[in-house]
Biopython code that builds the backbone (N, CA, C, O; Angstrom):
import numpy as np
from Bio.PDB.StructureBuilder import StructureBuilder

atoms = [
    (1, "MET", "N", (16.150, -78.616, -13.401)),
    (1, "MET", "CA", (16.471, -77.429, -12.627)),
    (1, "MET", "C", (16.233, -76.181, -13.490)),
    (1, "MET", "O", (16.722, -76.111, -14.618)),
    (2, "PRO", "N", (15.495, -75.208, -12.977)),
    (2, "PRO", "CA", (15.208, -74.018, -13.781)),
    (2, "PRO", "C", (16.462, -73.200, -14.083)),
    (2, "PRO", "O", (17.415, -73.167, -13.305)),
    (3, "LEU", "N", (16.424, -72.555, -15.221)),
    (3, "LEU", "CA", (17.516, -71.698, -15.662)),
    (3, "LEU", "C", (17.536, -70.439, -14.802)),
    (3, "LEU", "O", (16.490, -69.829, -14.576)),
    (4, "THR", "N", (18.708, -70.046, -14.321)),
    (4, "THR", "CA", (18.835, -68.820, -13.530)),
    (4, "THR", "C", (19.386, -67.704, -14.416)),
    (4, "THR", "O", (19.873, -67.959, -15.517)),
    (5, "ILE", "N", (19.305, -66.482, -13.932)),
    (5, "ILE", "CA", (19.862, -65.338, -14.670)),
    (5, "ILE", "C", (21.369, -65.527, -14.847)),
    (5, "ILE", "O", (21.900, -65.239, -15.919)),
    (6, "ALA", "N", (22.062, -66.003, -13.819)),
    (6, "ALA", "CA", (23.513, -66.233, -13.932)),
    (6, "ALA", "C", (23.801, -67.263, -15.028)),
    (6, "ALA", "O", (24.742, -67.088, -15.803)),
    (7, "ASP", "N", (23.003, -68.332, -15.102)),
    (7, "ASP", "CA", (23.164, -69.338, -16.158)),
    (7, "ASP", "C", (22.977, -68.691, -17.520)),
    (7, "ASP", "O", (23.773, -68.866, -18.443)),
    (8, "LEU", "N", (21.896, -67.940, -17.602)),
    (8, "LEU", "CA", (21.531, -67.301, -18.863)),
    (8, "LEU", "C", (22.623, -66.355, -19.348)),
    (8, "LEU", "O", (23.019, -66.399, -20.512)),
    (9, "MET", "N", (23.106, -65.503, -18.451)),
    (9, "MET", "CA", (24.127, -64.529, -18.834)),
    (9, "MET", "C", (25.436, -65.234, -19.202)),
    (9, "MET", "O", (26.171, -64.750, -20.063)),
    (10, "SER", "N", (25.735, -66.364, -18.565)),
    (10, "SER", "CA", (26.959, -67.097, -18.917)),
    (10, "SER", "C", (26.808, -67.807, -20.265)),
    (10, "SER", "O", (27.805, -68.102, -20.924)),
    (11, "LYS", "N", (25.568, -68.081, -20.677)),
    (11, "LYS", "CA", (25.330, -68.747, -21.966)),
    (11, "LYS", "C", (25.251, -67.756, -23.136)),
    (11, "LYS", "O", (25.384, -68.157, -24.292)),
    (12, "MET", "N", (25.040, -66.488, -22.849)),
    (12, "MET", "CA", (24.887, -65.491, -23.917)),
    (12, "MET", "C", (26.050, -65.463, -24.900)),
    (12, "MET", "O", (25.810, -65.471, -26.107)),
    (13, "PRO", "N", (27.314, -65.431, -24.435)),
    (13, "PRO", "CA", (28.414, -65.398, -25.412)),
    (13, "PRO", "C", (28.393, -66.598, -26.367)),
    (13, "PRO", "O", (28.728, -66.448, -27.542)),
    (14, "GLY", "N", (28.007, -67.777, -25.885)),
    (14, "GLY", "CA", (27.954, -68.963, -26.720)),
    (14, "GLY", "C", (26.783, -68.955, -27.687)),
    (14, "GLY", "O", (26.832, -69.608, -28.729)),
    (15, "ALA", "N", (25.727, -68.216, -27.347)),
    (15, "ALA", "CA", (24.549, -68.127, -28.211)),
    (15, "ALA", "C", (24.675, -66.987, -29.220)),
    (15, "ALA", "O", (23.832, -66.839, -30.105)),
    (16, "PHE", "N", (25.728, -66.183, -29.086)),
    (16, "PHE", "CA", (25.931, -65.024, -29.960)),
    (16, "PHE", "C", (26.309, -65.480, -31.363)),
    (16, "PHE", "O", (27.167, -66.345, -31.538)),
    (17, "GLN", "N", (25.652, -64.884, -32.366)),
    (17, "GLN", "CA", (25.926, -65.204, -33.767)),
    (17, "GLN", "C", (26.528, -63.972, -34.439)),
    (17, "GLN", "O", (25.806, -63.093, -34.911)),
    (18, "SER", "N", (27.842, -63.923, -34.476)),
    (18, "SER", "CA", (28.541, -62.728, -34.966)),
    (18, "SER", "C", (28.172, -62.385, -36.406)),
    (18, "SER", "O", (28.131, -61.210, -36.772)),
    (19, "GLU", "N", (27.902, -63.409, -37.230)),
    (19, "GLU", "CA", (27.563, -63.142, -38.628)),
    (19, "GLU", "C", (26.241, -62.372, -38.756)),
    (19, "GLU", "O", (26.025, -61.680, -39.752)),
    (20, "LYS", "N", (25.369, -62.484, -37.772)),
    (20, "LYS", "CA", (24.098, -61.762, -37.804)),
    (20, "LYS", "C", (24.191, -60.406, -37.117)),
    (20, "LYS", "O", (23.324, -59.552, -37.303)),
    (21, "ALA", "N", (25.229, -60.210, -36.333)),
    (21, "ALA", "CA", (25.386, -58.953, -35.610)),
    (21, "ALA", "C", (25.995, -57.861, -36.484)),
    (21, "ALA", "O", (25.696, -56.680, -36.308)),
    (22, "GLY", "N", (26.843, -58.253, -37.418)),
    (22, "GLY", "CA", (27.511, -57.254, -38.244)),
    (22, "GLY", "C", (28.532, -56.479, -37.430)),
    (22, "GLY", "O", (29.071, -56.994, -36.451)),
    (23, "PRO", "N", (28.801, -55.233, -37.835)),
    (23, "PRO", "CA", (29.854, -54.444, -37.175)),
    (23, "PRO", "C", (29.384, -53.694, -35.923)),
    (23, "PRO", "O", (29.782, -52.550, -35.701)),
    (24, "ILE", "N", (28.558, -54.320, -35.122)),
    (24, "ILE", "CA", (28.030, -53.654, -33.930)),
    (24, "ILE", "C", (29.103, -53.533, -32.848)),
    (24, "ILE", "O", (29.851, -54.471, -32.571)),
    (25, "ASP", "N", (29.147, -52.355, -32.255)),
    (25, "ASP", "CA", (30.033, -52.089, -31.117)),
    (25, "ASP", "C", (29.132, -51.435, -30.073)),
    (25, "ASP", "O", (28.873, -50.233, -30.140)),
    (26, "ALA", "N", (28.655, -52.224, -29.109)),
    (26, "ALA", "CA", (27.686, -51.693, -28.160)),
    (26, "ALA", "C", (27.757, -52.435, -26.831)),
    (26, "ALA", "O", (28.201, -53.581, -26.757)),
    (27, "VAL", "N", (27.309, -51.752, -25.792)),
    (27, "VAL", "CA", (27.158, -52.374, -24.476)),
    (27, "VAL", "C", (25.689, -52.266, -24.104)),
    (27, "VAL", "O", (25.087, -51.195, -24.186)),
    (28, "ILE", "N", (25.121, -53.394, -23.694)),
    (28, "ILE", "CA", (23.722, -53.450, -23.298)),
    (28, "ILE", "C", (23.665, -53.719, -21.800)),
    (28, "ILE", "O", (24.223, -54.701, -21.310)),
    (29, "GLN", "N", (22.990, -52.842, -21.091)),
    (29, "GLN", "CA", (22.824, -52.990, -19.640)),
    (29, "GLN", "C", (21.537, -53.753, -19.375)),
    (29, "GLN", "O", (20.498, -53.447, -19.961)),
    (30, "PHE", "N", (21.601, -54.740, -18.499)),
    (30, "PHE", "CA", (20.426, -55.502, -18.087)),
    (30, "PHE", "C", (20.156, -55.198, -16.621)),
    (30, "PHE", "O", (21.032, -55.361, -15.771)),
    (31, "LYS", "N", (18.933, -54.754, -16.332)),
    (31, "LYS", "CA", (18.525, -54.501, -14.949)),
    (31, "LYS", "C", (17.398, -55.482, -14.647)),
    (31, "LYS", "O", (16.292, -55.364, -15.175)),
    (32, "PHE", "N", (17.701, -56.447, -13.793)),
    (32, "PHE", "CA", (16.715, -57.462, -13.450)),
    (32, "PHE", "C", (16.074, -57.153, -12.107)),
    (32, "PHE", "O", (16.740, -56.745, -11.156)),
    (33, "THR", "N", (14.768, -57.357, -12.054)),
    (33, "THR", "CA", (14.014, -57.180, -10.818)),
    (33, "THR", "C", (13.467, -58.555, -10.433)),
    (33, "THR", "O", (13.686, -59.532, -11.149)),
    (34, "GLY", "N", (12.773, -58.632, -9.335)),
    (34, "GLY", "CA", (12.147, -59.889, -8.943)),
    (34, "GLY", "C", (13.072, -60.797, -8.161)),
    (34, "GLY", "O", (13.961, -60.339, -7.444)),
    (35, "ALA", "N", (12.845, -62.101, -8.312)),
    (35, "ALA", "CA", (13.557, -63.110, -7.516)),
    (35, "ALA", "C", (15.072, -63.059, -7.682)),
    (35, "ALA", "O", (15.809, -63.315, -6.729)),
    (36, "GLU", "N", (15.540, -62.732, -8.879)),
    (36, "GLU", "CA", (16.991, -62.680, -9.130)),
    (36, "GLU", "C", (17.416, -61.266, -9.513)),
    (36, "GLU", "O", (18.101, -61.066, -10.516)),
    (37, "ALA", "N", (17.012, -60.306, -8.721)),
    (37, "ALA", "CA", (17.337, -58.908, -8.997)),
    (37, "ALA", "C", (18.852, -58.716, -9.078)),
    (37, "ALA", "O", (19.612, -59.311, -8.313)),
    (38, "GLY", "N", (19.267, -57.880, -10.011)),
    (38, "GLY", "CA", (20.695, -57.590, -10.159)),
    (38, "GLY", "C", (20.984, -56.913, -11.473)),
    (38, "GLY", "O", (20.111, -56.814, -12.334)),
    (39, "ASP", "N", (22.202, -56.448, -11.632)),
    (39, "ASP", "CA", (22.646, -55.742, -12.832)),
    (39, "ASP", "C", (23.718, -56.556, -13.543)),
    (39, "ASP", "O", (24.640, -57.079, -12.918)),
    (40, "TRP", "N", (23.580, -56.650, -14.848)),
    (40, "TRP", "CA", (24.546, -57.323, -15.713)),
    (40, "TRP", "C", (24.702, -56.469, -16.954)),
    (40, "TRP", "O", (23.840, -55.642, -17.254)),
    (41, "PHE", "N", (25.799, -56.662, -17.679)),
    (41, "PHE", "CA", (25.902, -56.025, -18.990)),
    (41, "PHE", "C", (26.585, -56.956, -19.974)),
    (41, "PHE", "O", (27.407, -57.800, -19.615)),
    (42, "ALA", "N", (26.207, -56.764, -21.233)),
    (42, "ALA", "CA", (26.791, -57.540, -22.325)),
    (42, "ALA", "C", (27.509, -56.566, -23.247)),
    (42, "ALA", "O", (26.939, -55.558, -23.664)),
    (43, "SER", "N", (28.767, -56.874, -23.564)),
    (43, "SER", "CA", (29.553, -56.062, -24.497)),
    (43, "SER", "C", (29.644, -56.813, -25.821)),
    (43, "SER", "O", (30.041, -57.978, -25.866)),
    (44, "ILE", "N", (29.272, -56.132, -26.886)),
    (44, "ILE", "CA", (29.365, -56.714, -28.220)),
    (44, "ILE", "C", (30.357, -55.857, -29.002)),
    (44, "ILE", "O", (30.128, -54.670, -29.233)),
    (45, "LYS", "N", (31.465, -56.484, -29.403)),
    (45, "LYS", "CA", (32.519, -55.742, -30.090)),
    (45, "LYS", "C", (33.403, -56.718, -30.860)),
    (45, "LYS", "O", (33.687, -57.816, -30.382)),
    (46, "ASN", "N", (33.828, -56.322, -32.035)),
    (46, "ASN", "CA", (34.725, -57.129, -32.873)),
    (46, "ASN", "C", (34.204, -58.553, -33.086)),
    (46, "ASN", "O", (34.972, -59.514, -33.072)),
    (47, "GLY", "N", (32.890, -58.672, -33.283)),
    (47, "GLY", "CA", (32.302, -59.970, -33.578)),
    (47, "GLY", "C", (32.233, -60.920, -32.402)),
    (47, "GLY", "O", (32.090, -62.127, -32.595)),
    (48, "ALA", "N", (32.332, -60.401, -31.176)),
    (48, "ALA", "CA", (32.268, -61.261, -29.993)),
    (48, "ALA", "C", (31.370, -60.631, -28.939)),
    (48, "ALA", "O", (31.118, -59.426, -28.953)),
    (49, "CYS", "N", (30.897, -61.464, -28.032)),
    (49, "CYS", "CA", (30.043, -60.998, -26.942)),
    (49, "CYS", "C", (30.614, -61.501, -25.623)),
    (49, "CYS", "O", (30.974, -62.671, -25.491)),
    (50, "THR", "N", (30.691, -60.604, -24.656)),
    (50, "THR", "CA", (31.091, -60.988, -23.303)),
    (50, "THR", "C", (30.036, -60.444, -22.342)),
    (50, "THR", "O", (29.371, -59.452, -22.642)),
    (51, "THR", "N", (29.886, -61.086, -21.201)),
    (51, "THR", "CA", (28.928, -60.609, -20.200)),
    (51, "THR", "C", (29.628, -60.481, -18.855)),
    (51, "THR", "O", (30.557, -61.226, -18.541)),
    (52, "GLU", "N", (29.158, -59.517, -18.070)),
    (52, "GLU", "CA", (29.712, -59.294, -16.736)),
    (52, "GLU", "C", (28.622, -58.851, -15.792)),
    (52, "GLU", "O", (27.655, -58.213, -16.207)),
    (53, "LYS", "N", (28.770, -59.183, -14.536)),
    (53, "LYS", "CA", (27.849, -58.713, -13.505)),
    (53, "LYS", "C", (28.278, -57.295, -13.139)),
    (53, "LYS", "O", (29.467, -57.024, -12.973)),
    (54, "GLY", "N", (27.310, -56.398, -13.014)),
    (54, "GLY", "CA", (27.628, -55.033, -12.628)),
    (54, "GLY", "C", (26.919, -54.007, -13.488)),
    (54, "GLY", "O", (26.061, -54.333, -14.308)),
    (55, "VAL", "N", (27.304, -52.749, -13.277)),
    (55, "VAL", "CA", (26.701, -51.630, -13.993)),
    (55, "VAL", "C", (27.759, -51.005, -14.898)),
    (55, "VAL", "O", (28.864, -50.694, -14.452)),
    (56, "TYR", "N", (27.414, -50.825, -16.169)),
    (56, "TYR", "CA", (28.314, -50.177, -17.127)),
    (56, "TYR", "C", (27.976, -48.678, -17.128)),
    (56, "TYR", "O", (26.798, -48.320, -17.139)),
    (57, "PRO", "N", (28.980, -47.803, -17.117)),
    (57, "PRO", "CA", (28.715, -46.364, -16.964)),
    (57, "PRO", "C", (27.905, -45.723, -18.104)),
    (57, "PRO", "O", (27.112, -44.817, -17.849)),
    (58, "SER", "N", (28.085, -46.170, -19.343)),
    (58, "SER", "CA", (27.360, -45.510, -20.445)),
    (58, "SER", "C", (26.934, -46.539, -21.505)),
    (58, "SER", "O", (27.500, -46.581, -22.598)),
    (59, "PRO", "N", (25.937, -47.361, -21.173)),
    (59, "PRO", "CA", (25.484, -48.364, -22.143)),
    (59, "PRO", "C", (24.749, -47.725, -23.319)),
    (59, "PRO", "O", (24.199, -46.631, -23.200)),
    (60, "LYS", "N", (24.747, -48.412, -24.437)),
    (60, "LYS", "CA", (24.031, -47.923, -25.620)),
    (60, "LYS", "C", (22.528, -48.172, -25.460)),
    (60, "LYS", "O", (21.704, -47.453, -26.024)),
    (61, "MET", "N", (22.188, -49.211, -24.674)),
    (61, "MET", "CA", (20.795, -49.538, -24.432)),
    (61, "MET", "C", (20.662, -50.176, -23.053)),
    (61, "MET", "O", (21.562, -50.885, -22.601)),
    (62, "THR", "N", (19.541, -49.922, -22.391)),
    (62, "THR", "CA", (19.254, -50.553, -21.096)),
    (62, "THR", "C", (17.946, -51.320, -21.216)),
    (62, "THR", "O", (16.940, -50.799, -21.696)),
    (63, "LEU", "N", (17.984, -52.565, -20.771)),
    (63, "LEU", "CA", (16.816, -53.432, -20.777)),
    (63, "LEU", "C", (16.474, -53.731, -19.320)),
    (63, "LEU", "O", (17.332, -54.174, -18.556)),
    (64, "THR", "N", (15.222, -53.491, -18.938)),
    (64, "THR", "CA", (14.772, -53.757, -17.576)),
    (64, "THR", "C", (13.631, -54.761, -17.629)),
    (64, "THR", "O", (12.674, -54.577, -18.381)),
    (65, "ALA", "N", (13.728, -55.824, -16.833)),
    (65, "ALA", "CA", (12.684, -56.841, -16.815)),
    (65, "ALA", "C", (12.747, -57.643, -15.523)),
    (65, "ALA", "O", (13.785, -57.708, -14.864)),
    (66, "ASP", "N", (11.618, -58.252, -15.175)),
    (66, "ASP", "CA", (11.600, -59.197, -14.077)),
    (66, "ASP", "C", (12.459, -60.383, -14.506)),
    (66, "ASP", "O", (12.382, -60.820, -15.654)),
    (67, "SER", "N", (13.262, -60.897, -13.606)),
    (67, "SER", "CA", (14.188, -61.976, -13.956)),
    (67, "SER", "C", (13.462, -63.195, -14.539)),
    (67, "SER", "O", (13.946, -63.786, -15.504)),
    (68, "SER", "N", (12.327, -63.576, -13.980)),
    (68, "SER", "CA", (11.621, -64.760, -14.491)),
    (68, "SER", "C", (11.054, -64.506, -15.890)),
    (68, "SER", "O", (11.033, -65.417, -16.718)),
    (69, "ASP", "N", (10.593, -63.279, -16.164)),
    (69, "ASP", "CA", (10.103, -62.956, -17.506)),
    (69, "ASP", "C", (11.242, -62.999, -18.516)),
    (69, "ASP", "O", (11.060, -63.478, -19.636)),
    (70, "TYR", "N", (12.422, -62.500, -18.127)),
    (70, "TYR", "CA", (13.536, -62.495, -19.067)),
    (70, "TYR", "C", (13.995, -63.916, -19.403)),
    (70, "TYR", "O", (14.339, -64.197, -20.551)),
    (71, "VAL", "N", (14.002, -64.796, -18.430)),
    (71, "VAL", "CA", (14.347, -66.198, -18.701)),
    (71, "VAL", "C", (13.352, -66.767, -19.717)),
    (71, "VAL", "O", (13.746, -67.482, -20.638)),
    (72, "LYS", "N", (12.073, -66.454, -19.551)),
    (72, "LYS", "CA", (11.044, -66.941, -20.483)),
    (72, "LYS", "C", (11.253, -66.368, -21.882)),
    (72, "LYS", "O", (11.055, -67.070, -22.873)),
    (73, "ILE", "N", (11.650, -65.100, -21.971)),
    (73, "ILE", "CA", (11.920, -64.486, -23.272)),
    (73, "ILE", "C", (13.105, -65.188, -23.933)),
    (73, "ILE", "O", (13.047, -65.541, -25.111)),
    (74, "PHE", "N", (14.178, -65.387, -23.170)),
    (74, "PHE", "CA", (15.388, -65.985, -23.735)),
    (74, "PHE", "C", (15.181, -67.431, -24.164)),
    (74, "PHE", "O", (15.811, -67.890, -25.117)),
    (75, "THR", "N", (14.310, -68.149, -23.474)),
    (75, "THR", "CA", (14.077, -69.558, -23.822)),
    (75, "THR", "C", (12.933, -69.719, -24.832)),
    (75, "THR", "O", (12.611, -70.836, -25.238)),
    (76, "GLY", "N", (12.323, -68.594, -25.233)),
    (76, "GLY", "CA", (11.277, -68.664, -26.241)),
    (76, "GLY", "C", (9.882, -68.934, -25.700)),
    (76, "GLY", "O", (8.943, -69.093, -26.479)),
    (77, "GLU", "N", (9.727, -68.989, -24.386)),
    (77, "GLU", "CA", (8.402, -69.215, -23.791)),
    (77, "GLU", "C", (7.538, -67.951, -23.837)),
    (77, "GLU", "O", (6.310, -68.028, -23.791)),
    (78, "LEU", "N", (8.188, -66.794, -23.926)),
    (78, "LEU", "CA", (7.493, -65.512, -23.962)),
    (78, "LEU", "C", (8.087, -64.695, -25.104)),
    (78, "LEU", "O", (9.306, -64.557, -25.205)),
    (79, "ASP", "N", (7.231, -64.158, -25.956)),
    (79, "ASP", "CA", (7.671, -63.340, -27.079)),
    (79, "ASP", "C", (8.157, -61.983, -26.565)),
    (79, "ASP", "O", (7.448, -61.304, -25.823)),
    (80, "GLY", "N", (9.362, -61.598, -26.962)),
    (80, "GLY", "CA", (9.956, -60.345, -26.494)),
    (80, "GLY", "C", (9.127, -59.126, -26.851)),
    (80, "GLY", "O", (8.966, -58.225, -26.028)),
    (81, "MET", "N", (8.595, -59.084, -28.073)),
    (81, "MET", "CA", (7.785, -57.942, -28.501)),
    (81, "MET", "C", (6.486, -57.880, -27.691)),
    (81, "MET", "O", (6.034, -56.802, -27.305)),
    (82, "GLN", "N", (5.903, -59.033, -27.444)),
    (82, "GLN", "CA", (4.678, -59.106, -26.649)),
    (82, "GLN", "C", (4.959, -58.640, -25.212)),
    (82, "GLN", "O", (4.166, -57.901, -24.628)),
    (83, "ALA", "N", (6.079, -59.071, -24.658)),
    (83, "ALA", "CA", (6.466, -58.662, -23.304)),
    (83, "ALA", "C", (6.652, -57.147, -23.240)),
    (83, "ALA", "O", (6.262, -56.510, -22.261)),
    (84, "PHE", "N", (7.247, -56.575, -24.284)),
    (84, "PHE", "CA", (7.448, -55.126, -24.353)),
    (84, "PHE", "C", (6.098, -54.407, -24.390)),
    (84, "PHE", "O", (5.884, -53.432, -23.669)),
    (85, "MET", "N", (5.198, -54.897, -25.232)),
    (85, "MET", "CA", (3.878, -54.271, -25.374)),
    (85, "MET", "C", (3.068, -54.368, -24.072)),
    (85, "MET", "O", (2.255, -53.492, -23.778)),
    (86, "GLN", "N", (3.291, -55.425, -23.304)),
    (86, "GLN", "CA", (2.578, -55.619, -22.039)),
    (86, "GLN", "C", (3.255, -54.892, -20.870)),
    (86, "GLN", "O", (2.758, -54.920, -19.744)),
    (87, "GLY", "N", (4.378, -54.249, -21.143)),
    (87, "GLY", "CA", (5.088, -53.525, -20.095)),
    (87, "GLY", "C", (5.963, -54.403, -19.212)),
    (87, "GLY", "O", (6.462, -53.949, -18.182)),
    (88, "LYS", "N", (6.153, -55.663, -19.609)),
    (88, "LYS", "CA", (6.998, -56.576, -18.825)),
    (88, "LYS", "C", (8.481, -56.377, -19.139)),
    (88, "LYS", "O", (9.352, -56.832, -18.399)),
    (89, "LEU", "N", (8.745, -55.699, -20.232)),
    (89, "LEU", "CA", (10.105, -55.453, -20.700)),
    (89, "LEU", "C", (10.206, -53.971, -21.018)),
    (89, "LEU", "O", (9.437, -53.461, -21.833)),
    (90, "LYS", "N", (11.138, -53.276, -20.391)),
    (90, "LYS", "CA", (11.307, -51.846, -20.640)),
    (90, "LYS", "C", (12.663, -51.617, -21.287)),
    (90, "LYS", "O", (13.665, -52.218, -20.897)),
    (91, "LEU", "N", (12.677, -50.743, -22.276)),
    (91, "LEU", "CA", (13.900, -50.453, -23.012)),
    (91, "LEU", "C", (14.178, -48.963, -22.986)),
    (91, "LEU", "O", (13.254, -48.151, -23.042)),
    (92, "ALA", "N", (15.448, -48.604, -22.901)),
    (92, "ALA", "CA", (15.865, -47.207, -22.958)),
    (92, "ALA", "C", (17.131, -47.143, -23.802)),
    (92, "ALA", "O", (17.971, -48.041, -23.746)),
    (93, "GLY", "N", (17.258, -46.083, -24.578)),
    (93, "GLY", "CA", (18.451, -45.942, -25.410)),
    (93, "GLY", "C", (18.165, -46.322, -26.853)),
    (93, "GLY", "O", (17.110, -45.983, -27.391)),
    (94, "ASP", "N", (19.095, -47.023, -27.478)),
    (94, "ASP", "CA", (19.030, -47.377, -28.897)),
    (94, "ASP", "C", (18.028, -48.517, -29.136)),
    (94, "ASP", "O", (18.358, -49.689, -28.959)),
    (95, "LEU", "N", (16.814, -48.160, -29.534)),
    (95, "LEU", "CA", (15.779, -49.172, -29.735)),
    (95, "LEU", "C", (16.032, -50.018, -30.985)),
    (95, "LEU", "O", (15.551, -51.147, -31.073)),
    (96, "ASN", "N", (16.779, -49.484, -31.947)),
    (96, "ASN", "CA", (17.148, -50.297, -33.119)),
    (96, "ASN", "C", (18.011, -51.480, -32.685)),
    (96, "ASN", "O", (17.905, -52.572, -33.242)),
    (97, "LEU", "N", (18.851, -51.259, -31.704)),
    (97, "LEU", "CA", (19.697, -52.318, -31.164)),
    (97, "LEU", "C", (18.823, -53.405, -30.525)),
    (97, "LEU", "O", (19.107, -54.596, -30.653)),
    (98, "ALA", "N", (17.772, -52.985, -29.846)),
    (98, "ALA", "CA", (16.852, -53.938, -29.215)),
    (98, "ALA", "C", (16.225, -54.854, -30.263)),
    (98, "ALA", "O", (16.074, -56.054, -30.035)),
    (99, "MET", "N", (15.865, -54.293, -31.398)),
    (99, "MET", "CA", (15.251, -55.088, -32.466)),
    (99, "MET", "C", (16.249, -56.115, -33.015)),
    (99, "MET", "O", (15.859, -57.222, -33.388)),
    (100, "LYS", "N", (17.511, -55.753, -33.062)),
    (100, "LYS", "CA", (18.545, -56.659, -33.592)),
    (100, "LYS", "C", (18.915, -57.760, -32.598)),
    (100, "LYS", "O", (19.407, -58.817, -32.992)),
    (101, "LEU", "N", (18.676, -57.510, -31.308)),
    (101, "LEU", "CA", (19.063, -58.472, -30.273)),
    (101, "LEU", "C", (18.520, -59.875, -30.534)),
    (101, "LEU", "O", (19.245, -60.861, -30.403)),
    (102, "THR", "N", (17.255, -59.958, -30.900)),
    (102, "THR", "CA", (16.644, -61.279, -31.096)),
    (102, "THR", "C", (17.283, -62.033, -32.254)),
    (102, "THR", "O", (17.285, -63.263, -32.264)),
    (103, "GLN", "N", (17.825, -61.308, -33.232)),
    (103, "GLN", "CA", (18.473, -61.962, -34.368)),
    (103, "GLN", "C", (19.929, -62.343, -34.071)),
    (103, "GLN", "O", (20.464, -63.275, -34.670)),
    (104, "MET", "N", (20.564, -61.618, -33.144)),
    (104, "MET", "CA", (21.985, -61.836, -32.860)),
    (104, "MET", "C", (22.258, -63.058, -31.978)),
    (104, "MET", "O", (23.379, -63.565, -31.931)),
    (105, "PHE", "N", (21.219, -63.522, -31.281)),
    (105, "PHE", "CA", (21.414, -64.642, -30.368)),
    (105, "PHE", "C", (20.547, -65.819, -30.780)),
    (105, "PHE", "O", (19.366, -65.669, -31.093)),
    (106, "LYS", "N", (21.165, -66.992, -30.771)),
    (106, "LYS", "CA", (20.438, -68.213, -31.099)),
    (106, "LYS", "C", (19.704, -68.655, -29.834)),
    (106, "LYS", "O", (20.302, -69.130, -28.869)),
    (107, "ILE", "N", (18.392, -68.478, -29.880)),
    (107, "ILE", "CA", (17.569, -68.853, -28.731)),
    (107, "ILE", "C", (17.104, -70.282, -28.953)),
    (107, "ILE", "O", (16.625, -70.632, -30.031)),
    (108, "ARG", "N", (17.250, -71.097, -27.929)),
    (108, "ARG", "CA", (16.926, -72.515, -28.114)),
    (108, "ARG", "C", (15.454, -72.774, -28.300)),
    (108, "ARG", "O", (15.046, -73.923, -28.466)),
]
sb = StructureBuilder()
sb.init_structure("model")
sb.init_model(0)
sb.init_chain("A")
sb.init_seg("    ")
for serial, (resi, resn, name, xyz) in enumerate(atoms, 1):
    if name == "N":
        sb.init_residue(resn, " ", resi, " ")
    sb.init_atom(name, np.array(xyz, "f"), 0.0, 1.0, " ", f" {name:<3s}", serial, name[0])
structure = sb.get_structure()
């Protein structure tokens, strides 16, 4: 059964590696388009990560992507930097945070 955005977002806290995140205190907004369009956000604070469905009023960074492309990025089928360069992944806000994202989560 293919991984859904809801599955992925529920797995994010378990894939979070606090030792690689350092003292980050940030909220990342995810805007998904395509088959599983919707808004989610991840809060990273005090060495932990939580995710929720919805829109956060003032995120530090916003990531916009087609839901199927994001699943591929998270599972390692699509390189995040390559997706960004191809315009499949759009980022707004703290781009340094975006660079750290790939290191903070253990992608299978």
